[in-house]
C-alpha positions in Angstrom: -10.7 -6.9 35.7 -7.5 -8.3 34.2 -7.9 -10.8 31.4 -5.0 -13.3 32.1 -6.5 -15.6 29.5 -6.0 -13.1 26.7 -3.2 -11.2 24.9 -3.6 -8.7 22.0 -0.6 -8.1 19.8 0.2 -6.7 16.3 3.1 -7.7 14.1 4.7 -4.7 12.5 7.7 -4.4 10.2 9.0 -3.0 6.9 7.7 -4.6 3.7 9.0 -8.1 3.0 10.6 -8.7 6.4 8.6 -11.9 6.9 5.5 -10.9 9.0 3.0 -13.1 7.2 5.3 -16.1 6.9 5.9 -16.0 10.7 2.2 -15.8 11.3 1.8 -19.0 9.2 4.1 -20.9 11.5 2.5 -19.4 14.6 -0.8 -20.7 13.4 0.6 -24.2 12.6 2.3 -24.5 16.0 -0.6 -23.0 17.8 -2.9 -25.8 16.6 -5.0 -23.9 14.1 -4.8 -26.8 11.6 -5.6 -30.5 11.8 -2.6 -32.8 11.6 -3.5 -33.9 8.0 -4.8 -30.6 6.8 -3.4 -29.1 3.6 -2.1 -25.6 4.2 -0.9 -22.9 1.8 1.9 -20.3 2.3 1.1 -16.8 3.5 -2.5 -17.9 4.4 -3.2 -14.4 5.9 -2.7 -12.8 2.5 -6.1 -13.8 1.3 -6.5 -11.4 -1.6 -5.4 -12.2 -5.2 -3.3 -9.0 -5.4 -1.7 -9.7 -2.1 -0.6 -13.2 -3.2 0.6 -12.0 -6.6 2.7 -9.1 -5.3 3.8 -10.8 -2.1 2.7 -7.9 0.1 0.0 -7.4 2.8 -2.5 -4.7 1.8 -5.2 -5.0 4.5 -4.6 -5.8 8.1 -5.8 -9.3 9.1 -7.0 -10.7 12.4 -6.4 -14.2 13.7 -5.9 -15.9 17.0 -3.7 -18.6 18.4 -4.2 -20.8 21.5 -1.2 -21.4 23.7 -1.4 -22.8 27.3 -5.1 -21.9 27.7 -4.3 -18.3 26.6 -5.9 -16.8 23.5 -3.4 -14.6 21.6 -5.2 -12.3 19.2 -2.7 -11.5 16.4 -3.0 -8.7 13.8 -0.9 -9.0 10.7 -0.3 -5.5 9.4 0.8 -4.1 6.0 4.5 -3.2 5.6 4.3 -0.8 2.7 4.3 2.9 3.5 1.2 3.6 1.3 -0.9 1.4 3.7 0.3 3.2 6.9 -3.3 4.2 7.6 -4.1 0.6 8.3 -1.2 0.3 10.8 -2.0 3.5 12.7 -5.5 2.5 13.6 -4.8 -1.2 14.2 -2.3 -0.3 16.9 -5.2 1.1 19.0 -6.6 -2.5 19.4 -3.5 -4.1 20.9 -1.4 -3.9 24.1 2.0 -4.8 22.6 3.8 -5.4 19.3 6.2 -7.8 17.7 8.7 -5.7 15.7 10.2 -7.8 12.9 13.5 -6.8 11.6 15.3 -8.6 8.7 18.6 -10.0 10.0 20.5 -8.8 6.9 18.7 -5.5 5.9 18.2 -4.2 9.5 15.8 -1.3 10.3 14.3 0.3 7.2 12.1 3.4 6.6 8.8 1.6 7.4 10.4 0.0 10.5 10.9 3.6 11.8 7.4 4.7 10.9 5.5 1.8 12.6 7.8 1.6 15.6 7.4 5.4 16.2 3.6 4.9 16.2 3.8 2.0 18.7 6.1 3.9 21.1 3.8 6.9 21.0 0.9 4.7 22.3 3.2 3.4 25.0 3.1 -0.2 23.8 5.6 -2.8 24.9 7.8 -4.1 22.1 9.3 -7.5 21.5 12.0 -7.2 18.9 12.1 -10.2 16.6 15.3 -10.5 14.5 13.9 -12.6 11.6 15.6 -14.6 8.8 18.6 -15.4 10.9 19.3 -18.3 8.5 20.2 -15.9 5.7 23.8 -16.3 4.6 24.3 -12.5 4.8 22.8 -12.1 8.2 24.4 -9.4 10.5 23.0 -10.3 13.9 25.3 -8.2 16.1 25.1 -5.1 13.9 21.3 -5.3 13.5 20.9 -5.5 17.3 22.9 -2.3 17.6 20.9 -0.6 14.8 17.6 -1.5 16.5 18.8 0.0 19.9 20.0 3.1 18.1 16.6 3.4 16.4 14.8 3.1 19.8 17.0 5.8 21.3 16.4 8.1 18.3 12.6 7.7 18.8 12.9 8.6 22.5 11.8 5.2 23.8 11.4 5.1 27.6 13.6 3.0 29.8 11.2 0.0 29.7 11.0 0.1 25.9 14.8 0.4 25.6 15.0 -2.9 27.6 12.7 -4.6 25.0 13.6 -8.4 24.8 15.1 -9.6 21.5 14.3 -13.0 20.0 16.0 -14.6 17.0 13.7 -16.3 14.5 13.5 -18.0 11.2 9.9 -17.5 10.2 10.2 -20.0 7.2 11.7 -22.7 9.4 9.3 -22.0 12.3 12.1 -21.7 15.0 12.9 -19.1 17.6 15.7 -18.8 20.2 16.8 -16.3 22.8 20.4 -17.0 22.1 21.6 -16.6 18.4 24.4 -19.1 19.0 21.9 -21.8 20.1 19.7 -23.0 17.2 15.9 -23.1 17.9 13.6 -26.0 17.4 10.2 -24.4 17.5 8.4 -21.1 18.3 7.9 -21.9 22.0 10.4 -19.2 23.1 8.4 -16.6 21.2 5.0 -17.7 22.7 6.5 -17.8 26.2 7.9 -14.3 25.8 4.5 -13.0 24.5 2.8 -14.3 27.6 5.5 -13.0 29.9 6.1 -9.6 28.5 2.9 -8.4 26.7 0.5 -7.1 29.3 -3.0 -8.6 29.7 -6.0 -6.4 28.7 -7.7 -4.9 31.7 -10.8 -2.8 32.4 -14.0 -2.5 34.4 -16.3 -5.3 33.2 -19.2 -3.9 35.2 -19.0 -0.4 33.8 -21.1 0.9 30.9 -19.9 -0.4 27.5 -17.1 1.3 25.5 -15.9 -0.2 22.2 -13.6 1.7 19.8 -14.1 0.9 16.1 -10.6 0.5 14.6 -11.4 -1.2 11.3 -14.3 -1.6 8.9 -15.3 -4.6 6.7 -18.1 -4.6 4.2 -20.5 -7.4 3.3 -23.2 -7.1 0.6 -25.7 -9.0 2.8 -25.2 -7.2 6.2 -23.6 -3.9 5.1 -20.8 -2.4 7.2 -19.1 -4.6 9.8 -17.3 -2.9 12.6 -14.1 -4.4 14.2 -12.7 -3.2 17.5 -11.7 -4.0 21.0 -13.9 -3.7 24.1 -12.3 -1.1 26.4 -15.0 -1.2 29.1 -18.0 -3.3 30.1 -19.6 -6.1 28.1 -21.5 -6.3 24.8 -24.3 -8.7 23.9 -26.1 -9.7 20.8 -29.3 -7.6 20.2 -28.1 -5.0 22.7 -29.2 -1.4 22.2 -26.2 0.9 21.9 -25.3 4.5 20.7 -22.6 5.6 18.3 -20.4 8.6 19.3 -17.3 10.2 18.0 -14.5 11.9 19.9 -13.8 14.5 17.1 -17.5 15.3 16.6 -18.8 15.6 20.2 -21.5 18.2 19.3 -23.3 15.6 17.2 -26.0 13.8 19.1 -25.4 10.0 19.8 -27.0 7.8 17.2 -29.1 4.9 18.5 -28.6 1.4 17.0 -28.7 -2.3 17.8 -26.0 -5.0 17.6 -27.5 -7.6 15.3 -24.7 -10.2 15.1 -21.3 -10.7 16.7 -18.2 -12.7 15.9 -14.9 -13.4 17.5 -11.7 -14.5 15.7 -10.8 -18.2 16.2 -7.7 -19.1 14.2 -8.7 -18.3 10.6 -12.4 -18.3 11.2 -15.0 -15.9 12.5 -17.0 -17.7 15.1 -20.5 -16.4 16.1 -20.8 -15.3 19.7 -23.6 -13.8 21.8 -21.4 -12.2 24.6 -18.0 -10.6 24.8 -16.1 -8.8 27.6 -13.3 -6.3 28.2 -10.2 -6.9 26.0 -12.0 -9.1 23.4 -11.6 -8.1 19.7 -14.9 -8.6 18.0 -16.7 -8.0 14.7 -20.3 -6.8 14.8 -23.0 -5.8 12.3 -26.2 -3.8 12.6 -24.7 -0.3 13.1 -25.5 1.0 9.6 -23.4 4.2 9.5 -20.5 3.1 11.6 -17.1 4.4 10.6 -13.5 4.1 11.8 -12.9 6.1 15.0 -16.5 5.8 16.3 -17.1 4.6 19.8 -19.9 2.1 20.6 -21.3 3.1 24.0 -24.1 2.2 26.4 -27.0 4.6 26.1 -26.5 5.3 29.8 -23.0 6.7 29.4 -22.3 8.0 25.8 -18.6 8.7 26.4 -16.4 8.6 23.2 -12.9 7.3 23.3 -10.0 9.5 21.8 -8.8 8.4 18.4 -5.8 9.8 16.6 -6.9 11.2 13.3 -5.4 9.3 10.4 -2.7 11.1 8.3 -4.1 13.0 5.4 -3.5 11.8 1.8 -0.5 13.4 0.0 -1.3 12.5 -3.7 -4.3 12.9 -6.0 -5.4 11.5 -9.4 -8.4 12.1 -11.6 -10.5 9.1 -12.4 -12.9 9.6 -15.3 -15.2 7.7 -17.7 -13.4 6.1 -20.7 -14.3 8.3 -23.7 -11.8 6.7 -26.2 -12.6 4.9 -29.5 -12.4 1.5 -27.8 -14.7 2.4 -24.8 -17.1 -0.3 -23.8 -15.5 -3.1 -25.7 -14.2 -5.0 -22.7 -15.6 -3.6 -19.5 -19.1 -4.1 -18.2 -19.0 -1.3 -15.6 -18.3 1.9 -17.6 -20.7 4.6 -16.6 -20.0 7.5 -14.2 -22.7 6.3 -11.9 -21.1 2.9 -11.5 -17.6 4.3 -11.1 -18.8 6.9 -8.5 -20.6 4.3 -6.5 -17.6 2.0 -6.4 -15.2 4.7 -5.4 -17.4 6.0 -2.5 -17.9 2.4 -1.4 -14.1 2.0 -1.2 -14.0 4.9 1.3 -16.0 2.8 3.7 -13.1 0.3 4.1 -10.1 2.5 3.3 -9.6 5.2 5.9 -6.7 6.8 4.0 -8.7 7.3 0.8 -10.5 10.5 -0.1 -13.0 10.8 -3.0 -14.8 13.9 -4.2 -16.6 14.8 -7.4 -14.5 16.5 -10.2 -15.2 19.5 -12.3 -17.3 17.5 -14.8 -20.0 14.9 -14.1 -17.7 12.2 -15.5 -14.6 12.8 -13.4 -13.7 12.1 -9.7 -10.8 13.3 -7.7 -9.2 10.4 -5.7 -6.6 11.1 -3.1 -4.4 8.5 -1.3 -1.1 7.9 0.4 1.0 7.1 -2.7 1.2 5.6 -6.1 0.9 2.0 -4.9 -2.1 2.8 -2.7 -4.0 4.1 -5.8 -2.7 1.6 -8.2 -4.0 -1.3 -6.0 -7.4 0.3 -6.1 -7.2 0.6 -9.9 -6.1 -2.9 -10.3 -8.9 -4.2 -8.1 -11.5 -2.2 -10.0 -10.1 -3.4 -13.3 -10.5 -7.0 -12.2 -14.1 -6.3 -11.2 -14.9 -5.3 -14.8 -14.5 -1.5 -14.6 -13.3 0.6 -17.4 -11.9 4.1 -16.8 -9.2 6.7 -17.5 -6.8 8.0 -14.9 -4.5 11.1 -15.0 -0.9 11.4 -13.9 -0.6 11.7 -10.1 0.0 15.1 -8.5 0.9 16.0 -5.0 -1.4 18.0 -2.6 0.2 21.2 -1.6 -0.6 23.0 1.7 -0.2 26.5 3.1 1.3 26.7 6.6 0.3 29.2 9.3 2.9 31.8 7.9 1.3 31.7 4.4 4.2 29.6 3.0 3.3 27.0 0.4 4.5 23.5 1.5 4.7 20.1 -0.2 4.9 16.5 1.0 8.4 15.0 1.2 9.6 11.4 1.4 12.5 9.9 3.3 14.1 7.6 0.8 16.5 4.8 1.8 18.6 3.3 -1.1 20.7 0.2 -0.9 23.0 -0.3 -3.9 26.3 -1.9 -4.9 29.1 0.7 -4.7 29.6 0.7 -8.4 26.2 2.2 -9.1 26.3 4.8 -6.3 27.5 7.6 -8.6 24.7 7.3 -11.1 22.1 7.2 -8.3 23.4 10.2 -6.5 23.6 12.2 -9.7 20.0 11.5 -10.6 18.7 12.2 -7.1 20.7 15.4 -6.9 19.0 16.7 -10.1 15.6 15.9 -8.5 16.3 18.2 -5.5 17.0 15.4 -3.0 18.9 16.3 0.2 21.5 13.8 1.5 20.8 12.8 5.1 23.1 9.8 5.8 25.4 7.4 4.0 27.2 4.3 5.2 28.7 0.9 4.3 26.6 -2.3 4.7 29.1 -5.0 3.6 29.8 -4.6 -0.1 26.8 -2.3 -0.5 26.1 1.3 0.3 23.0 2.6 2.1 22.1 6.2 1.4 19.3 8.2 2.9 17.7 11.2 1.3 14.8 13.6 1.9 13.1 14.4 -1.4 9.9 16.1 -2.5 7.3 13.4 -3.2 6.6 14.7 -6.7 10.3 14.4 -7.6 10.0 10.6 -7.1 7.4 10.3 -9.8 8.8 8.1 -12.6 12.1 7.5 -10.8 11.7 4.0 -9.6 11.9 2.4 -13.1 14.8 4.6 -13.9 16.5 3.5 -10.7 16.2 -0.2 -11.5 17.7 0.5 -14.9 20.6 2.5 -13.4 21.4 -0.3 -10.9 20.9 -3.2 -13.3 18.1 -4.4 -11.0 20.4 -4.8 -8.0 19.3 -1.7 -6.1 16.7 -1.5 -3.4 14.7 1.7 -2.9 12.2 2.3 -0.1 10.4 5.5 1.0 8.2 6.6 3.8 6.3 9.9 4.3 8.6 12.4 6.1 6.4 15.5 6.4 5.8 18.8 4.7 8.7 21.0 3.5 8.7 24.4 1.8 7.8 24.3 -1.9 11.0 23.5 -3.8 10.1 25.2 -7.1 9.5 23.8 -10.6 11.3 20.6 -11.6 11.2 18.4 -14.7 10.9 14.7 -13.8 10.5 13.4 -17.3 13.2 13.9 -20.0 11.6 11.8 -22.8 8.7 12.2 -25.1 6.1 9.9 -26.6 5.5 8.1 -29.9 1.9 8.9 -30.7 -0.2 6.9 -33.3 -1.5 9.1 -36.1 -4.4 6.9 -37.2 -6.6 4.0 -36.2 -6.1 0.4 -37.2 -4.0 -2.6 -36.5 -0.3 -2.4 -36.1 1.7 -4.1 -38.8 5.2 -5.5 -38.7 6.2 -3.4 -41.8 5.2 -0.1 -40.0 6.7 -1.1 -36.6 10.0 -2.1 -38.2 10.4 1.5 -39.5 9.2 3.1 -36.2 11.3 1.1 -33.8 14.4 3.1 -34.6 12.8 6.2 -33.2 12.3 4.7 -29.7 11.1 1.9 -27.5 7.7 0.4 -28.6 4.9 -0.5 -26.2 2.9 -2.5 -28.8 3.5 -5.4 -31.1 2.1 -6.7 -34.5 -1.7 -7.1 -34.6 -2.4 -4.8 -31.6 -5.3 -2.4 -32.2 -4.4 1.3 -32.0 -6.3 4.6 -32.4 -5.3 8.1 -33.2 -3.7 9.8 -30.1 -2.7 6.5 -28.5 0.9 6.4 -27.2 2.7 3.4 -28.8 6.2 4.0 -27.6 8.7 6.3 -25.9 10.8 8.9 -27.7 14.3 9.1 -26.1 14.3 12.8 -26.7 11.9 15.3 -25.2 8.9 16.1 -27.4 6.3 13.9 -29.1 6.5 12.3 -32.5 3.4 11.3 -34.5 4.0 7.9 -36.2 1.9 5.6 -38.4 2.1 2.1 -37.1 -0.7 0.8 -39.3 1.0 1.4 -42.7 0.6 -1.5 -45.1 3.3 -2.6 -47.5 2.1 -2.2 -51.1 2.5 -5.3 -53.2 4.3 -5.1 -56.6 5.5 -7.6 -59.1 8.8 -8.0 -57.4 7.7 -7.4 -53.7 5.4 -9.8 -51.9 3.8 -9.7 -48.5 5.8 -12.7 -47.5 8.9 -10.6 -47.2 7.6 -9.2 -43.9 8.6 -12.4 -42.2 12.2 -11.4 -42.5 11.7 -8.3 -40.5 13.1 -8.6 -37.0 11.2 -6.5 -34.4 12.6 -5.6 -30.9 10.3 -7.1 -28.2 8.0 -4.3 -26.9 8.4 -2.9 -23.4 5.6 -4.2 -21.2 3.8 -1.3 -19.5 2.1 -2.6 -16.3 -0.3 -0.4 -14.4 2.2 1.2 -12.1 4.8 1.7 -14.8 2.1 3.4 -17.0 1.1 5.7 -14.2 4.8 6.6 -13.6 5.4 7.2 -17.3 2.6 9.5 -18.4 3.0 13.3 -18.6 0.3 15.8 -17.4 -1.3 15.9 -20.9 -1.6 12.1 -21.0 -3.9 9.5 -19.6 -3.9 5.8 -18.8 -6.8 3.9 -20.2 -7.6 0.9 -18.0 -9.9 -2.0 -19.1 -10.2 -5.5 -17.8 -8.0 -6.8 -20.6 -5.7 -4.0 -21.6 -3.7 -1.0 -20.2 -3.2 1.7 -22.9 -1.6 5.0 -22.8 -3.1 7.9 -24.7 -3.0 11.7 -25.1 -5.7 13.7 -23.4 -6.6 15.3 -26.8 -6.7 12.4 -29.3 -7.1 14.3 -32.6 -3.6 15.2 -33.9 -4.4 18.6 -35.4 -6.4 19.8 -32.4 -3.7 18.7 -30.1 -0.9 20.4 -32.0 -3.0 23.7 -32.2 -3.6 23.5 -28.4 0.1 22.9 -27.7 1.1 25.8 -29.9 -1.4 28.1 -28.2 -0.1 27.1 -24.8 3.5 27.8 -25.8 2.6 31.4 -26.8 1.1 32.2 -23.4 
């Protein structure tokens, strides 16, 4: 059976190349909205964090109707830390739209997602997006895409992939870059013409591969996947099997409710056939990679194991002096339940209990991956401490210790290239490629992942905010030895109280402050950065004593330098191994692991003697 009335596609690209904006226009021109309906930009980015950061975190399903054909579209994340989403989503589709920025060209994540699509044998439609940019390089970018396809060993059909020139924001597409487009009809037509229709035996026993998981407090886990064979009906009895765990007996269950994607809605349905992408509830312990089968033929489908996490952090209960003041969810039981619940949705996340009852080891794909989880928990009312990130080492078959490495692509004005290359050289980065892109230089490195910790903020400073840095997981390389990634120390509060302008004025000469007048501090809290290595204990709560000739009003003449704002990701990048980030719904504080000054100094002295 060939489903000529259906196409399943995914939109893949590097971060910020315009996937979600293009989907907006496809929905508008595909009739998803009424004529007078109010619409918002980037409607697929439904989460608050996605809208604030301008990135897609979770893959989203939607559908568009064009010429009596239903086009299921999956908008995928572009950031490398959410690559686990992309890898599994590609199993649900028959082809991909590869978006490439007309000015930036192929970037690290472009290579990553395209390689995964080619491995699965998918057909690719190359969409050169943002062609209305003044710095667009259409001819060069076309050549760069072809070179990338050849590098990734694309077959002859994939090398002949059609190219379409789009402006996602304007909602236009054209096959000829010299002829301006008027709408997205050329893109829709090319999808129907080039992307193969789903096919399979509609009369054979059911096979449905679960590629994504959602969660609802009312119905529990919701499986999302494509029907590979047969049909599925509401209230049907099925069994759950897994390709990588074939020795386990199939688990019987029942499909309670089913939904199909119609534009931005999930429409209830009672029956679905080969090629349809559906959501279903009722299978209580369903997980990504499971196959829903007919009890008559429990045959699991192969599913590529998702790449393992490369970084780990310790999440623990907040035991600081201000614990419990702002958060409602503060106990180890509540934090543990929330972390393990997150693993139901996030296939790239690993959680295990720590050495103590109050700590948990959380492993993910990168700093952003874990910081998104922390920010989400913070907004939900959780309060917790997190450690500095650390990479996960492996031992290969020869007994050699290896560590994860990143392929870093840097785009900077030529004037800043020297400073960037010097810093990366000191962090054991290996130069792979270098070339001119107009007035800017593009440099590629392979660098141990741990050597990137704390560098991104430094990079923006060195390039005056004009540089662009992107990285994607490259693989494991032999351990590169000890390296120092932080060359500054901390200013640590020596007592509890409220920061005063009088005290801060005398402390600001010692380094950059993270706090301002009136902020509550406690002993062991980090209040600033010492430009030299080593910590300095400072009293930021000191009051000015009043005398006959000095009054408290004189404080108004003190000019304080504005404090450096430490967001969650900056705080995680900044802290040293003996420091923690305290996360509450209203504040992000940095602190020493050992708060008491005397105890901390004795511990440090004892450690140095060893």
